[in-house]
C-alpha positions, 0 to 999 in steps of 0.5 A, spaced: 675 921 710 670 917 706 664 916 710 660 913 705 663 908 700 658 908 695 660 914 692 667 911 691 665 904 689 659 906 684 664 909 679 668 903 679 663 898 677 661 903 672 668 903 669 668 895 669 662 896 664 665 901 660 672 897 660 668 890 658 665 894 652 672 897 650 674 890 650 670 888 644 672 894 640 677 892 634 680 899 634 681 904 640 681 911 638 686 917 641 680 920 645 677 913 648 684 911 650 685 917 654 678 916 657 680 909 659 687 911 662 683 917 666 678 911 668 684 907 670 688 912 674 682 915 678 680 907 679 686 906 682 686 912 687 679 910 689 681 903 690 687 906 695 682 910 698 678 905 700 683 900 702 685 906 707 679 905 711 679 898 713 671 898 714 669 899 707 672 893 704 672 886 706 679 882 708 677 877 703 676 882 698 683 885 700 687 879 699 684 877 692 689 877 687 688 879 679 692 877 673 692 884 669 694 881 662 
């Protein structure tokens, strides 16, 4: 059970910053690719956990849609 959502949300925000830094790179080596993949998996797990407890995410945020191209 999640009592304090900060510990789940803060790593997600940190991942966004790292993803934006990677976006500017021309090449991604295997080690960085694995780190990105791990962050994505852990990130989606975190999002799922936060969605399970309805009081930690607003309904407007839950209903937002994102294009992942």
